[in-house]
C-alpha positions as a printed NumPy array, in Angstrom:
array([[-21.981,  14.286, -78.74 ],
       [-23.145,  10.647, -78.876],
       [-26.655,  11.52 , -78.117],
       [-28.213,  10.335, -81.249],
       [-26.15 ,   6.79 , -80.919],
       [-28.096,   3.872, -79.373],
       [-26.061,   0.669, -78.443],
       [-27.311,  -2.434, -80.191],
       [-26.328,  -5.642, -77.919],
       [-25.369,  -8.6  , -80.286],
       [-24.903, -12.044, -78.784],
       [-22.592, -14.436, -80.858],
       [-22.649, -18.304, -79.859],
       [-20.46 , -21.236, -80.682],
       [-19.75 , -24.652, -79.843],
       [-16.425, -26.167, -78.627],
       [-15.16 , -29.356, -80.419],
       [-16.462, -32.655, -79.632],
       [-14.602, -34.523, -77.13 ],
       [-15.198, -37.454, -74.948],
       [-17.643, -36.418, -72.306],
       [-15.18 , -37.402, -69.341],
       [-12.655, -34.855, -70.678],
       [-15.181, -32.025, -71.437],
       [-15.231, -30.805, -67.955],
       [-11.978, -28.93 , -68.264],
       [-12.805, -27.727, -71.898],
       [-12.681, -23.728, -71.812],
       [-14.534, -21.322, -74.01 ],
       [-12.246, -19.119, -76.374],
       [-10.94 , -15.949, -74.924],
       [-13.811, -13.582, -74.334],
       [-16.763, -15.987, -74.683],
       [-18.657, -17.336, -71.372],
       [-19.646, -20.899, -70.969],
       [-23.436, -21.375, -70.765],
       [-23.485, -24.981, -70.215],
       [-22.488, -26.892, -67.041],
       [-20.209, -29.837, -66.051],
       [-19.422, -32.181, -68.966],
       [-21.622, -29.919, -71.443],
       [-24.542, -31.508, -73.836],
       [-23.907, -34.976, -75.18 ],
       [-24.983, -34.173, -78.854],
       [-22.176, -34.876, -81.116],
       [-19.799, -37.567, -82.191],
       [-16.326, -37.882, -82.222],
       [-13.993, -40.361, -84.059],
       [-11.017, -42.681, -83.221],
       [ -8.944, -44.416, -85.781],
       [ -7.868, -47.883, -84.531],
       [ -5.68 , -49.695, -87.116],
       [ -8.124, -50.049, -90.384],
       [-11.06 , -49.043, -88.682],
       [-12.734, -45.65 , -87.683],
       [-14.839, -45.799, -84.715],
       [-17.417, -43.113, -83.743],
       [-18.541, -42.376, -80.299],
       [-21.023, -39.985, -78.495],
       [-19.28 , -37.024, -77.234],
       [-19.902, -34.006, -75.635],
       [-19.402, -30.142, -76.068],
       [-19.833, -26.763, -74.334],
       [-21.719, -24.039, -75.678],
       [-20.299, -20.6  , -75.197],
       [-21.791, -17.084, -75.863],
       [-19.938, -13.752, -76.372],
       [-21.903, -10.288, -75.992],
       [-20.844,  -7.115, -77.64 ],
       [-22.392,  -3.699, -78.104],
       [-22.435,  -2.085, -81.694],
       [-22.939,   1.519, -81.716],
       [-25.967,   2.309, -84.104],
       [-28.439,   5.536, -84.603],
       [-31.346,   5.781, -82.769],
       [-34.63 ,   5.388, -84.809],
       [-34.982,   8.46 , -86.856],
       [-31.346,   9.829, -87.05 ],
       [-28.867,   8.37 , -89.679],
       [-25.617,   9.208, -91.206],
       [-22.174,   8.837, -89.867],
       [-22.921,  11.326, -87.325],
       [-26.49 ,  10.07 , -86.659],
       [-28.055,  13.283, -87.542],
       [-31.779,  13.839, -87.3  ],
       [-34.353,  15.681, -89.665]])
């Protein structure tokens, strides 16, 4: 009955929080996401530490995560809730 439905693949990407690179080996992606970076991740962010009256900024690392899910849509030439053709 679903012959007029086509699967539309959607990719969602997100980045984990910026942390010291040495700690980022242990960082996990949220449930359902796959880590697409390796090791300590990508050193392209800054994290901040407050020391007494100063806030210090350091280069940190984060991981990129990806989630793929399929969304059923009508195939070309079909429309409506039941994906009827002409």
